[in-house]
C-alpha positions as CSV (number, residue, x, y, z in Angstrom):
1,M,-5.7,-53.5,-38.4
2,P,-4.6,-55.8,-41.3
3,A,-0.9,-56.7,-41.1
4,N,-0.1,-55.2,-44.4
5,Q,-1.8,-51.8,-43.7
6,S,0.4,-49.0,-42.2
7,P,-1.0,-46.9,-39.4
8,L,-2.8,-43.6,-40.4
9,R,-0.6,-40.5,-39.8
10,S,-3.0,-37.6,-40.5
11,F,-6.7,-36.6,-40.8
12,E,-6.1,-36.4,-44.6
13,Q,-5.1,-40.1,-44.6
14,L,-8.2,-40.9,-42.5
15,G,-10.4,-39.0,-45.0
16,Q,-8.9,-40.9,-47.9
17,A,-9.3,-44.2,-46.1
18,L,-13.0,-43.5,-45.5
19,G,-13.4,-42.4,-49.2
20,R,-13.8,-38.7,-48.4
21,D,-11.8,-35.8,-49.6
22,S,-9.6,-33.5,-47.5
23,A,-12.2,-30.7,-47.7
24,N,-14.0,-32.5,-44.9
25,V,-10.9,-32.2,-42.8
26,T,-10.9,-28.4,-43.4
27,R,-14.5,-28.2,-42.3
28,L,-13.7,-30.3,-39.2
29,E,-10.9,-27.9,-38.3
30,E,-13.2,-25.0,-38.7
31,S,-16.1,-26.6,-36.7
32,P,-17.5,-24.5,-33.9
33,V,-17.0,-27.4,-31.6
34,L,-13.2,-26.7,-31.7
35,D,-13.6,-22.9,-31.9
36,T,-12.2,-21.5,-28.6
37,E,-13.8,-18.1,-29.0
38,A,-17.2,-19.5,-29.9
39,A,-17.1,-22.1,-27.1
40,T,-16.2,-19.4,-24.6
41,R,-19.1,-17.2,-25.7
42,A,-21.4,-20.2,-25.6
43,K,-20.3,-21.0,-22.1
44,V,-21.0,-17.5,-20.9
45,E,-24.4,-17.4,-22.7
46,K,-25.5,-20.7,-21.0
47,A,-24.7,-19.4,-17.5
48,P,-27.4,-17.5,-15.6
49,Y,-27.0,-13.8,-15.9
50,S,-26.8,-13.3,-12.1
51,V,-23.6,-15.4,-11.8
52,Q,-21.8,-13.8,-14.7
53,K,-19.4,-10.9,-14.0
54,V,-21.8,-8.5,-15.7
55,G,-24.7,-9.9,-13.6
56,R,-22.8,-9.3,-10.4
57,E,-22.3,-5.8,-11.5
58,A,-26.0,-5.4,-12.2
59,L,-26.8,-6.8,-8.7
60,K,-25.5,-3.5,-7.3
61,W,-29.0,-2.2,-8.0
62,I,-30.1,-4.2,-4.9
63,E,-29.9,-1.2,-2.6
64,T,-32.3,0.9,-4.7
65,L,-34.8,-1.9,-4.9
66,A,-34.5,-2.6,-1.1
67,D,-35.2,1.0,-0.3
68,Y,-38.4,0.9,-2.4
69,L,-39.5,-2.4,-0.7
70,A,-38.9,-0.8,2.7
71,K,-41.5,1.9,1.9
72,S,-44.1,-0.4,0.2
73,T,-46.7,-2.5,1.9
74,P,-46.5,-6.3,1.5
75,P,-49.6,-8.2,0.4
76,R,-52.3,-8.5,3.1
77,G,-51.8,-11.4,5.4
78,F,-48.0,-11.6,4.6
79,E,-46.8,-8.7,6.7
80,Q,-45.5,-10.8,9.5
81,V,-44.2,-13.8,7.7
82,L,-42.1,-11.7,5.2
83,R,-40.2,-10.3,8.1
84,G,-38.2,-13.5,8.1
85,L,-36.2,-12.0,5.2
86,D,-34.8,-8.4,5.2
87,H,-35.4,-6.1,2.3
88,R,-32.0,-6.6,0.8
89,Q,-32.6,-10.4,0.6
90,L,-36.0,-9.9,-1.0
91,A,-34.4,-7.4,-3.4
92,F,-31.6,-9.9,-4.2
93,L,-34.2,-12.6,-4.9
94,A,-36.2,-10.4,-7.2
95,L,-33.3,-8.9,-9.1
96,R,-31.6,-12.3,-9.5
97,A,-34.8,-13.8,-11.0
98,I,-35.6,-11.0,-13.4
99,L,-32.1,-10.7,-14.7
100,D,-31.9,-14.4,-15.4
101,Q,-35.3,-14.5,-17.0
102,I,-34.5,-11.5,-19.3
103,H,-31.2,-13.2,-20.3
104,F,-32.9,-16.5,-21.2
105,A,-35.7,-14.7,-23.1
106,W,-39.4,-14.6,-22.2
107,D,-40.6,-16.4,-25.4
108,K,-38.4,-19.4,-24.6
109,R,-39.8,-19.9,-21.1
110,R,-40.7,-23.5,-20.4
111,D,-42.8,-25.0,-17.6
112,R,-40.4,-26.5,-15.1
113,R,-43.0,-29.2,-14.2
114,S,-43.3,-30.6,-17.7
115,G,-39.8,-29.5,-18.8
116,K,-40.9,-29.4,-22.5
117,R,-44.0,-27.3,-22.9
118,T,-43.5,-23.6,-23.7
119,V,-45.8,-21.6,-21.5
120,K,-48.3,-19.1,-22.9
121,N,-48.0,-16.7,-20.0
122,P,-44.4,-16.6,-19.0
123,D,-44.8,-13.5,-16.9
124,M,-47.5,-15.2,-14.7
125,L,-45.3,-18.3,-14.2
126,F,-42.4,-16.1,-13.4
127,R,-44.3,-14.4,-10.6
128,V,-45.5,-17.7,-9.2
129,E,-41.9,-19.1,-9.1
130,L,-40.6,-15.8,-7.6
131,G,-43.1,-16.2,-4.8
132,Q,-42.0,-19.8,-4.4
133,A,-38.4,-18.8,-4.1
134,V,-39.3,-16.3,-1.4
135,R,-41.2,-19.1,0.4
136,D,-38.2,-21.5,0.2
137,E,-35.9,-18.8,1.6
138,L,-38.3,-18.1,4.5
139,E,-38.6,-21.8,5.2
140,F,-34.8,-22.3,5.2
141,A,-34.4,-19.2,7.4
142,G,-36.7,-20.8,10.0
143,L,-34.6,-24.0,9.8
144,L,-31.4,-22.1,10.3
145,A,-32.8,-20.6,13.4
146,A,-34.1,-23.9,14.7
147,K,-31.5,-26.4,13.6
148,R,-28.0,-25.0,13.1
149,Y,-26.6,-28.2,11.6
150,V,-28.9,-27.9,8.6
151,K,-26.8,-24.9,7.5
152,A,-23.7,-27.1,7.2
153,A,-25.5,-29.9,5.3
154,R,-24.4,-30.5,1.7
155,N,-27.9,-31.6,0.7
156,K,-30.1,-29.1,2.3
157,H,-33.3,-30.6,0.9
158,A,-32.4,-33.9,2.5
159,A,-31.7,-32.2,5.8
160,I,-35.2,-30.7,5.7
161,G,-36.7,-34.1,5.0
162,R,-34.8,-35.7,7.9
163,L,-36.2,-33.1,10.3
164,K,-39.7,-33.8,9.0
165,F,-40.2,-30.1,8.7
166,R,-43.6,-29.0,7.4
167,R,-43.3,-26.7,4.5
168,I,-44.7,-23.1,4.7
169,D,-48.2,-23.7,3.6
170,W,-48.5,-21.3,0.7
171,T,-50.8,-22.2,-2.2
172,R,-49.9,-21.4,-5.8
173,P,-52.1,-18.2,-5.8
174,E,-50.5,-17.1,-2.6
175,C,-47.0,-17.5,-4.1
176,A,-48.3,-15.4,-7.0
177,Q,-49.4,-12.6,-4.6
178,V,-45.9,-12.3,-3.2
179,G,-44.4,-12.5,-6.7
180,D,-46.8,-9.8,-7.9
181,W,-45.6,-7.5,-5.1
182,L,-42.0,-7.9,-6.1
183,W,-42.9,-7.6,-9.8
184,D,-44.5,-4.2,-9.1
185,A,-41.4,-3.1,-7.2
186,L,-39.2,-4.1,-10.1
187,A,-41.4,-2.1,-12.4
188,E,-40.6,1.1,-10.4
189,M,-36.9,0.8,-11.1
190,T,-35.6,3.2,-13.8
191,C,-33.1,0.6,-15.0
192,F,-36.0,-1.6,-16.4
193,D,-38.4,-1.0,-19.3
194,V,-40.9,-3.2,-21.2
195,D,-40.5,-4.6,-24.6
196,E,-43.1,-4.6,-27.5
197,R,-44.8,-7.6,-26.0
198,G,-45.1,-6.0,-22.6
199,F,-42.4,-8.1,-20.9
200,P,-39.7,-6.5,-18.7
201,C,-36.4,-5.8,-20.2
202,I,-33.3,-3.7,-19.3
203,R,-33.6,-0.1,-20.4
204,A,-31.7,0.7,-23.6
205,D,-29.0,2.9,-22.1
206,H,-28.3,0.5,-19.2
207,K,-28.4,-2.4,-21.6
208,A,-25.7,-0.8,-23.8
209,A,-23.5,-0.2,-20.8
210,M,-23.9,-3.7,-19.5
211,D,-23.2,-5.2,-23.0
212,R,-20.0,-3.2,-23.2
213,F,-19.0,-4.5,-19.7
214,A,-19.8,-8.0,-20.7
215,E,-17.8,-7.8,-23.9
216,E,-14.8,-6.5,-22.0
217,H,-14.9,-9.5,-19.7
218,V,-16.2,-12.3,-21.9
219,F,-12.7,-13.8,-22.4
220,D,-11.5,-13.4,-18.8
221,H,-11.7,-17.2,-18.5
222,P,-11.5,-18.7,-22.0
223,L,-12.7,-22.3,-22.7
224,Y,-9.7,-23.5,-24.6
225,K,-10.3,-26.3,-27.2
226,P,-7.8,-28.7,-28.7
227,K,-5.8,-27.7,-31.8
228,L,-5.8,-30.0,-34.9
229,F,-2.3,-28.8,-35.9
230,E,1.0,-28.8,-34.1
231,P,1.6,-25.5,-32.4
232,P,4.9,-23.7,-33.0
233,P,7.8,-24.5,-30.7
234,W,7.8,-22.6,-27.3
235,T,11.1,-20.8,-27.9
236,A,10.3,-17.3,-26.6
237,W,8.4,-15.6,-23.8
238,R,5.4,-15.4,-26.0
239,V,4.7,-17.6,-29.0
240,G,1.6,-16.8,-31.1
241,C,-0.7,-19.6,-32.2
242,P,-3.6,-19.2,-34.6
243,G,-6.9,-19.1,-32.7
244,D,-5.4,-18.1,-29.3
245,I,-7.3,-15.7,-27.1
246,G,-5.2,-13.3,-25.2
247,A,-2.4,-15.9,-24.7
248,T,0.0,-14.6,-22.0
249,F,3.4,-15.9,-20.9
250,V,2.1,-16.2,-17.3
251,K,-1.5,-17.2,-16.8
252,A,-2.8,-15.1,-13.9
253,N,-6.2,-15.1,-12.2
254,D,-5.8,-11.3,-11.7
255,P,-6.1,-9.5,-15.0
256,K,-4.0,-6.7,-13.5
257,T,-0.9,-8.7,-14.4
258,I,-1.9,-8.8,-18.1
259,E,-2.7,-5.0,-17.9
260,A,0.8,-4.3,-16.4
261,V,2.5,-6.1,-19.4
262,R,0.4,-4.0,-21.9
263,I,1.4,-0.8,-20.2
264,A,5.0,-1.8,-20.1
265,E,4.9,-2.5,-23.8
266,A,3.3,0.9,-24.5
267,L,6.1,2.7,-22.5
268,I,9.1,0.7,-23.6
269,D,10.1,3.1,-26.4
270,K,9.5,6.2,-24.4
271,E,12.4,8.1,-22.9
272,R,10.8,8.5,-19.5
273,F,7.5,8.6,-17.6
274,W,6.4,9.7,-14.1
275,N,4.2,8.0,-11.5
276,R,2.5,10.2,-8.9
277,V,2.3,9.2,-5.3
278,R,-0.1,10.1,-2.4
279,C,-0.2,9.7,1.3
280,D,-2.4,7.2,3.0
281,R,-4.1,7.9,6.4
282,R,-0.8,7.2,8.3
283,G,1.5,9.2,6.0
284,R,2.8,6.2,4.0
285,L,3.6,6.9,0.4
286,I,1.2,5.1,-2.0
287,Q,1.5,4.8,-5.7
288,M,-1.4,6.3,-7.6
289,C,-0.7,4.4,-10.9
290,D,-1.7,0.8,-11.0
291,F,1.5,0.1,-13.0
292,N,4.2,0.7,-10.4
293,Y,7.3,-0.8,-8.8
294,T,5.6,-1.8,-5.6
295,R,4.0,-4.7,-7.4
296,S,5.4,-8.3,-7.4
297,D,8.7,-9.4,-8.8
298,P,7.8,-9.7,-12.5
299,V,6.4,-6.1,-12.6
300,R,9.1,-4.6,-10.4
301,S,11.8,-6.0,-12.6
302,L,10.5,-3.9,-15.5
303,F,11.5,-0.6,-13.9
304,M,14.7,1.4,-14.6
305,F,15.7,4.9,-13.7
306,A,15.4,7.3,-16.7
307,E,18.4,9.3,-15.5
308,G,21.4,7.0,-15.4
309,K,24.8,7.7,-13.8
310,P,28.3,6.4,-14.6
311,L,29.4,3.9,-12.1
312,G,32.8,5.5,-11.4
313,R,35.9,3.8,-10.1
314,M,36.5,5.0,-6.6
315,G,35.0,3.6,-3.4
316,F,33.9,5.7,-0.4
317,G,36.1,6.4,2.6
318,V,34.4,6.1,6.0
319,A,36.3,6.3,9.2
320,G,39.6,5.8,7.4
321,R,38.6,2.7,5.4
322,L,37.5,2.1,1.9
323,T,33.9,0.8,1.7
324,G,34.0,-0.5,-1.9
325,R,33.3,0.4,-5.5
326,P,29.9,1.3,-6.8
327,I,29.8,-1.8,-8.9
328,D,29.9,-3.8,-5.7
329,W,26.3,-2.7,-5.0
330,L,25.2,-4.4,-8.2
331,E,26.6,-7.6,-6.6
332,I,24.5,-6.9,-3.6
333,A,21.5,-6.5,-5.8
334,I,22.2,-9.9,-7.3
335,A,22.6,-11.6,-3.9
336,N,19.5,-9.9,-2.5
337,A,17.3,-10.9,-5.4
338,Y,18.6,-14.5,-5.1
339,G,17.7,-14.5,-1.4
340,I,21.2,-14.6,0.1
341,K,21.4,-13.3,3.7
342,G,24.4,-12.3,5.8
343,T,27.0,-9.5,5.9
344,W,28.0,-7.4,2.8
345,A,31.2,-9.5,2.6
346,E,29.3,-12.8,2.7
347,R,27.1,-11.7,-0.1
348,H,30.1,-10.6,-2.2
349,E,31.7,-14.0,-1.6
350,W,28.5,-15.8,-2.8
351,V,28.6,-13.8,-6.1
352,A,32.4,-14.5,-6.5
353,K,32.0,-18.3,-6.2
354,P,32.7,-19.9,-9.6
355,K,29.5,-21.8,-9.8
356,N,27.4,-18.7,-9.0
357,H,29.5,-16.5,-11.3
358,E,28.8,-18.8,-14.2
359,L,25.1,-18.7,-13.4
360,I,25.1,-14.9,-13.4
361,K,26.9,-14.8,-16.8
362,A,24.5,-17.4,-18.3
363,V,21.4,-15.6,-17.1
364,S,22.7,-12.3,-18.5
365,V,23.1,-13.8,-21.9
366,D,19.8,-15.8,-21.7
367,P,17.3,-14.4,-19.1
368,G,14.9,-17.2,-20.1
369,L,17.0,-19.6,-17.9
370,I,15.1,-18.3,-14.9
371,W,12.0,-20.3,-15.9
372,R,13.6,-23.0,-18.0
373,R,15.9,-24.1,-15.2
374,K,15.2,-24.3,-11.5
375,I,17.8,-21.7,-10.4
376,G,16.4,-21.2,-6.9
377,A,16.2,-17.4,-6.9
378,K,13.8,-15.8,-4.5
379,E,12.9,-13.0,-7.0
380,P,13.9,-14.5,-10.3
381,F,12.9,-11.6,-12.6
382,Q,14.8,-9.0,-10.5
383,F,17.7,-11.5,-10.3
384,A,17.8,-11.6,-14.1
385,A,17.7,-7.8,-14.4
386,A,20.5,-7.5,-11.9
387,C,22.6,-10.1,-13.8
388,V,22.2,-8.3,-17.1
389,E,23.2,-5.0,-15.5
390,Y,26.2,-6.4,-13.6
391,V,27.7,-8.2,-16.6
392,A,27.3,-5.1,-18.7
393,A,28.9,-2.9,-16.1
394,D,31.7,-5.4,-15.6
395,T,32.3,-5.5,-19.3
396,H,32.4,-1.8,-20.0
397,G,34.1,-0.6,-16.8
398,P,33.6,2.5,-14.7
399,T,32.3,4.6,-17.6
400,Y,29.2,2.3,-17.8
401,V,26.0,4.3,-17.2
402,T,23.8,2.3,-14.9
403,H,20.0,2.7,-14.7
404,L,19.2,-0.3,-12.5
405,P,17.5,0.3,-9.1
406,V,19.4,-1.4,-6.3
407,W,17.0,-2.3,-3.6
408,L,17.8,-2.5,0.2
409,D,15.3,-3.5,2.9
410,A,15.3,-2.4,6.5
411,S,16.0,-5.1,9.1
412,S,12.5,-5.8,10.6
413,N,11.7,-2.1,10.4
414,G,8.6,-2.2,12.6
415,L,10.6,-3.7,15.5
416,Q,13.3,-1.2,14.9
417,H,10.9,1.6,15.6
418,L,9.4,-0.2,18.6
419,A,12.9,-0.6,20.0
420,T,13.7,3.1,19.5
421,M,10.5,4.6,20.8
422,R,10.8,2.4,23.9
423,R,14.6,2.9,24.1
424,D,14.9,-0.9,24.3
425,V,18.6,-1.8,24.1
426,K,18.1,-5.6,24.0
427,L,15.5,-5.5,21.1
428,A,17.6,-2.9,19.2
429,A,20.6,-5.2,19.1
430,M,18.4,-8.0,17.6
431,V,17.3,-5.7,14.8
432,N,20.8,-4.4,13.9
433,L,20.6,-1.0,15.7
434,K,23.6,0.5,17.5
435,T,22.7,2.1,20.8
436,R,26.2,3.2,22.0
437,A,28.5,5.5,20.0
438,G,31.7,3.8,18.8
439,E,30.3,0.3,19.5
440,P,32.0,-2.2,17.2
441,D,30.0,-4.2,14.7
442,H,29.0,-7.7,15.8
443,G,27.9,-9.0,12.5
444,I,24.4,-9.0,11.2
445,Q,21.6,-10.2,13.5
446,D,18.4,-12.1,12.4
447,I,15.6,-11.7,14.9
448,Y,13.6,-14.5,13.3
449,E,16.5,-16.9,13.9
450,I,16.9,-15.8,17.5
451,V,13.2,-16.2,18.3
452,G,13.0,-19.4,16.2
453,A,15.9,-21.0,18.2
454,H,14.0,-20.2,21.4
455,A,10.8,-21.6,20.1
456,R,12.7,-24.8,19.0
457,Q,14.0,-25.3,22.5
458,S,10.5,-24.9,23.8
459,L,9.3,-27.5,21.3
460,L,12.1,-29.9,22.3
461,A,11.0,-29.7,25.9
462,D,7.4,-30.5,25.0
463,D,6.6,-34.3,24.9
464,D,3.3,-33.7,23.0
465,P,3.5,-35.4,19.5
466,S,1.8,-32.4,18.0
467,S,4.7,-30.2,19.2
468,R,7.4,-32.7,18.1
469,F,6.0,-32.7,14.6
470,W,7.8,-29.4,14.0
471,L,11.3,-30.5,14.9
472,A,11.8,-31.9,11.4
473,H,11.0,-28.5,9.8
474,E,12.9,-25.2,9.5
475,L,11.0,-22.7,11.6
476,R,12.3,-19.3,10.3
477,D,9.8,-18.9,7.4
478,L,7.0,-20.1,9.7
479,L,7.9,-17.6,12.4
480,K,8.5,-14.5,10.2
481,Q,5.0,-13.2,9.9
482,P,3.9,-13.9,13.5
483,I,7.1,-12.2,14.9
484,M,6.5,-9.2,12.7
485,T,2.8,-8.8,13.7
486,L,2.5,-9.9,17.3
487,P,3.9,-6.6,18.7
488,Y,1.6,-4.9,16.2
489,G,-1.6,-6.4,17.7
490,V,-2.2,-9.8,16.0
491,T,-4.5,-12.1,17.9
492,K,-4.1,-15.8,18.6
493,P,-6.6,-16.7,15.9
494,G,-4.9,-14.4,13.5
495,M,-1.5,-16.0,14.2
496,L,-3.0,-19.4,13.6
497,D,-4.2,-18.2,10.2
498,Q,-0.7,-16.9,9.4
499,I,0.9,-20.3,10.3
500,K,-1.7,-22.1,8.1
501,E,-0.9,-19.8,5.2
502,A,2.8,-20.2,5.6
503,C,2.4,-24.0,5.7
504,E,0.5,-23.9,2.4
505,G,3.2,-21.8,0.8
506,L,6.0,-24.1,2.0
507,G,4.1,-27.3,1.1
508,I,3.9,-28.5,4.8
509,V,0.8,-30.7,5.5
510,A,0.4,-30.2,9.3
511,P,-2.5,-31.4,11.5
512,R,-4.5,-28.5,13.0
513,E,-3.6,-29.5,16.5
514,A,0.1,-29.3,15.6
515,M,-0.4,-25.8,14.2
516,R,-2.2,-24.7,17.3
517,R,0.7,-26.0,19.5
518,L,3.2,-24.2,17.3
519,R,1.2,-21.0,17.6
520,D,1.3,-21.3,21.4
521,H,5.1,-21.9,21.4
522,I,5.7,-19.0,19.1
523,W,3.6,-16.7,21.3
524,R,5.4,-17.7,24.4
525,A,8.8,-17.4,22.7
526,I,8.0,-13.8,21.6
527,E,6.8,-12.9,25.1
528,E,10.0,-14.2,26.6
529,K,12.5,-12.9,24.0
530,L,10.8,-9.5,23.2
531,P,9.3,-8.4,26.5
532,G,9.9,-4.7,25.8
533,A,7.9,-4.9,22.5
534,M,5.0,-6.6,24.3
535,E,5.0,-3.9,27.0
536,T,4.9,-1.2,24.3
537,R,2.1,-3.0,22.6
538,A,0.1,-3.1,25.8
539,Y,0.8,0.6,26.5
540,I,-0.4,1.8,23.1
541,Q,-3.4,-0.4,23.2
542,G,-4.2,0.9,26.6
543,I,-4.2,4.5,25.3
544,A,-6.6,3.4,22.5
545,R,-9.0,1.9,25.1
546,H,-8.9,5.1,27.2
547,C,-9.9,7.1,24.1
548,L,-12.7,4.7,23.3
549,D,-14.1,5.0,26.8
550,R,-14.2,8.7,26.4
551,G,-15.9,8.4,23.0
552,T,-12.9,9.6,21.0
553,Y,-10.2,8.2,18.7
554,M,-6.4,8.1,19.5
555,Q,-4.6,10.7,17.4
556,W,-1.1,12.1,17.1
557,V,1.2,14.1,14.8
558,T,4.3,12.4,13.3
559,P,7.8,13.9,13.3
560,S,7.2,14.9,9.6
561,G,4.1,16.9,10.7
562,F,1.5,14.5,9.4
563,P,-1.7,14.2,11.5
564,V,-3.0,10.7,12.1
565,D,-5.9,9.2,14.0
566,N,-6.8,5.6,14.8
567,R,-10.4,5.8,13.5
568,Y,-12.3,2.8,12.3
569,R,-16.1,2.8,12.0
570,K,-18.6,0.1,11.3
571,S,-19.5,-0.3,7.6
572,R,-22.9,0.1,6.0
573,A,-21.8,-2.6,3.5
574,P,-23.3,-5.8,4.6
575,R,-23.2,-9.0,2.5
576,V,-26.7,-10.0,1.4
577,R,-27.1,-13.8,1.6
578,L,-29.6,-16.3,0.3
579,P,-28.7,-19.4,2.3
580,F,-31.1,-21.8,0.5
581,L,-29.8,-20.7,-2.9
582,G,-26.3,-20.5,-1.7
583,Q,-25.7,-17.1,-3.2
584,S,-24.4,-13.8,-1.7
585,V,-23.6,-10.3,-2.9
586,K,-21.9,-7.4,-1.2
587,I,-23.3,-3.8,-1.4
588,A,-21.1,-0.8,-0.5
589,D,-22.8,2.1,1.2
590,G,-20.4,4.1,3.4
591,Y,-19.9,4.0,7.2
592,T,-21.9,4.5,10.4
593,D,-20.7,6.6,13.4
594,E,-20.3,3.5,15.6
595,P,-16.6,2.5,16.3
596,R,-15.2,-0.9,15.5
597,K,-13.7,-1.4,19.0
598,T,-11.7,-4.6,18.4
599,K,-10.3,-3.2,15.1
600,I,-9.3,0.0,16.8
601,I,-7.4,-1.7,19.6
602,N,-5.8,-4.3,17.4
603,S,-4.6,-1.7,14.9
604,A,-3.3,0.9,17.3
605,V,0.3,-0.3,17.5
606,A,0.6,-0.9,13.8
607,N,-0.7,2.5,12.9
608,V,1.6,4.3,15.3
609,T,4.6,2.3,14.1
610,H,3.8,2.7,10.4
611,S,3.3,6.4,10.8
612,L,6.8,6.7,12.3
613,D,8.4,4.7,9.5
614,A,6.5,6.9,7.0
615,A,7.8,10.0,8.7
616,H,11.4,8.6,8.6
617,L,11.1,7.8,4.9
618,V,9.9,11.3,4.0
619,L,12.6,12.9,6.1
620,S,15.3,10.6,4.6
621,V,14.2,11.4,1.0
622,N,14.1,15.2,1.7
623,A,17.6,15.0,3.2
624,T,18.9,13.0,0.2
625,V,17.4,15.3,-2.4
626,E,19.3,18.2,-0.7
627,M,22.5,16.2,-1.7
628,G,21.4,16.2,-5.3
629,I,20.3,12.5,-5.3
630,T,16.8,12.3,-7.0
631,N,16.8,8.8,-8.5
632,L,14.8,7.1,-5.7
633,M,12.1,4.4,-5.4
634,T,10.5,3.8,-2.0
635,I,8.2,1.1,-0.6
636,H,7.5,2.0,3.1
637,D,10.7,0.6,4.7
638,S,12.5,-0.4,1.4
639,Y,14.2,1.8,-1.0
640,A,16.1,1.7,-4.3
641,T,18.6,4.1,-5.9
642,L,21.4,3.9,-8.4
643,A,24.5,1.9,-7.4
644,P,26.8,5.0,-7.2
645,D,24.3,6.6,-4.7
646,V,23.4,3.6,-2.5
647,H,26.1,4.3,0.1
648,H,25.2,8.0,0.4
649,F,21.5,7.3,0.7
650,A,22.0,4.5,3.3
651,Q,24.0,7.0,5.4
652,R,21.3,9.6,5.1
653,R,18.7,7.2,6.2
654,R,20.6,6.1,9.3
655,W,21.3,9.7,10.4
656,A,17.8,10.8,9.6
657,L,16.5,8.1,12.0
658,A,18.9,9.3,14.7
659,K,17.9,13.0,14.2
660,M,14.2,12.2,14.1
661,Y,14.3,10.4,17.5
662,W,16.7,12.9,19.0
663,A,14.7,16.0,18.0
664,Y,11.2,14.6,18.4
665,K,9.6,14.3,21.8
666,P,9.8,10.6,22.8
667,P,6.8,9.0,20.8
668,L,5.2,7.3,23.8
669,D,5.3,10.5,25.8
670,A,3.9,12.5,22.9
671,L,1.1,9.9,22.4
672,R,0.2,10.0,26.0
673,A,0.2,13.8,26.1
674,A,-2.0,14.0,23.0
675,N,-4.6,11.6,24.2
676,L,-4.8,11.3,28.0
677,P,-5.9,14.1,30.2
678,R,-3.3,15.4,32.6
679,G,-3.3,13.5,35.9
680,T,-4.3,10.2,34.3
681,N,-2.4,7.6,36.3
682,A,-4.1,4.4,35.1
683,L,-1.4,3.8,32.5
684,A,2.2,3.7,33.7
685,L,4.7,4.8,31.1
686,P,7.1,1.9,30.3
687,D,10.6,2.2,31.7
688,F,13.3,3.4,29.2
689,D,16.9,2.1,29.1
690,S,18.9,5.1,30.2
691,D,22.0,4.0,28.3
692,F,20.3,4.0,24.9
693,D,22.1,6.7,22.9
694,V,19.8,7.8,20.1
695,T,22.6,9.5,18.1
696,A,24.4,6.1,17.8
697,L,21.6,4.9,15.5
698,G,23.4,6.8,12.7
699,E,26.3,4.2,12.9
700,S,24.0,1.2,12.4
701,E,25.7,-0.4,9.4
702,Y,22.9,-3.0,8.8
703,F,19.9,-0.8,9.5
704,D,19.2,-1.5,5.8
705,R,20.5,-4.6,4.2
């Protein structure tokens, strides 16, 4: 650049420097090259139809075509060799090829050998290449059977060459014979028709439906292009920018997140709405609406109760002492959303600290701080909602009408039920259950810390470097999922997968051998610290095995009167794979009568336990409604209600648990009686702790926390 020339600052200056007017700049800005919408559509159009979302939907026609192929006779001389592929694979090959060819148009068909010449008979070439695709898949299927390592090769063609494998000796006319057979089968399908030239096409009504589906999903993954102008400042949750396609504040792979925001916007000016629930096969309450409060933190934070209630001034007297004001439960909501553990008092103290109190006030004024600053909240959106409600309540006083759901979660609820059904005093103490009336509180217990400390001692005693790798890491978050699920029936491979997933979430890069060693130490720690839970697991799984041996499924009736069975059958929904092409598609088609034995045994404990927590929830809700408390949200072992009602509902839940296990026949006895013939002595009933007082469960202050 000459020393006396200033740098160019805009495209207008560039145009002037080149002797062109600014109109060229306008045309450049409007060029399709920088048009996000046009580029996205072009990207979709260039892709083979079979790999687009609409094409995957069309591939569900595989089952119909496979049924036809099963009834038709292959070309003479090919009957035996075609058995190398099943009918679904053949149908997959044919459908994939015809859909892609229709998408790219018959009159634009080029000869792949020359790459340039447009062929005169595209249908004939199509049939030849379809037969060649079948030949390639048959050839590769033979390789997979003979040489397993070829399957793992990145370059499968090179692997074939290294093996000096002789290709299946089909001539071009023979490939055409197989292609003709599949062509004729495609012609029998009602979803296809022929155009005015006699070439196959998708029938008009199917084409219209597929086009609608494609249009609905064309912008699922936009191909964004650069802007030639400065976008507006990012000062709000959502800032519009000309040319944007469905810009959202949070980019999510799952379009359900976007849909949830749309629904919330549609409901925001309504006085109230209702979501219906249903029971699953174990009696658990499941939301029927996709937009519901069981979703992740951003969606759950959107929900408020339509019927509010004044906070009030007075606390609640229990055993001669005052338990606190209703507004205190809003402090608990803040602490819980932030991720603070400990007793009620310890959580109140955290909120009262000046630094934290300033953060709460700042977030209440500007909720956007939760993403502009690294505040460290476990559930930042619910934390912001709780801060707004708490500051408003603190400002307006006892007359403030609160609508915020205050969530509490049971202390390892699955283990609580295992401890109670087994009358296991030791395990009950670890999960905050009282087993003796009048027993003083000993603070809040954390079973993950207890088992984690035991596992750490085991790791310290192990000189293996793979074990000592974990001494520099906090184990609680790595242990939580394995501890929750081992008594339920998780296997060693399953626990290893849980540890791998936890490491990914925590950003820990661990060698595989180190993860295996940790898995073994966790398994041993659980067996040593939770022997009662492991005995209960073995007993329930033993009943499931006895039922399988007799050709039946384990079944029972929960304390709420809900009938449950432990039934799992093999699916008729195999995944159709084409190894050579590297494609697969799953077809759903119901179930067989054959039991899934491993699944039945591994799921038995979880199903029994979850059916009991579902019964407890239903009984708790019914008892609370009798008190006139109807503002309730429930997620299995978690619940939310208004701050003035939290204390009452928590009490009802504890006493409902005590009543359920006091009035109901001991679950293990009931399970045995319902499934094993009288006189069966192969399974010994686990020993119960005789000093376990079920009625004392109602005094468990930290059953929910």
